[in-house]
N, C-alpha and C positions, 0 to 999 in steps of 0.2 A: 544603608537603606535595606529594609526587610522586604521579603517576598511573601505575599499572601497566596492562599490557595487559588483565588480567582486569577491572579497574575500568572501562575504556572499553567492553568488551563488555557488562558488566552494565548500563551506562547506555544501551546501544543504539547507540553511535556507529559501531561497526564491524559491526553486524548486517547480514545479507543479506536477512532476512525478518522480518515481524511477524505476530503473531496478528491475527485479524479486528478485535478491539477496538482494538489498538494501531495497526493500519493506518488504521482509521476516524478515530482521533484525529489521526494524522499528516496525513491527507488532508482533515480538517475536514468529515467527513460521518458518517452513522450506519452502524453495522454492518449494519443492514437494507438500506441502499442497496448495500453491497458484496455482500451475498448476492444481491440482485436482479440486479446487474451480472453476477455469476457465472452465475446461471440463464440469462441472456440470451446468455451466451457472450462478453461484453465484458470480463470479468476472469477471468484464470486463477488458480485457487487451487492450492496445493501441499500434499499430505499428507505429513507426516513422523511416522511412527508413528500415534498417535491425534490428533495436532495438525494443525489446518488453518492454513496460513500463506499470506501474500501476499508474494511477493518484492518487494523495494524497487524493482527494475528494472521490475516489472509495475505497481507503484503509479505510477512516473514515466511509464510508457507511457500508462496510462489518463488521467492528468492532462493529459499533452501532447495526447492525442486530444481530450479535452474542451475544452481551450483552443482548439485548431484549429477545432473545430466551432462554438464560440461566436463566434470571430472571423469565420468564414464567414457565420454568421447575421446579424451586425451589418452586413455589407455589402449586405444585401438591402433 
């Protein structure tokens, strides 16, 4: 069975952004945490029509910042 480009997009492999619930699953956190991070200005959300999306690059940035912060706190 071969995979077409539309199949990979449907599965999310080549997507550039996720909805809040999808991003929460990918980041292993709750949607509420993502909304709280957005309210504090720590996570940028993108609106596309009526949908609120989180760019995958933004997800990676937030996770990297969180990892750096937890590494800094371990050294204290």
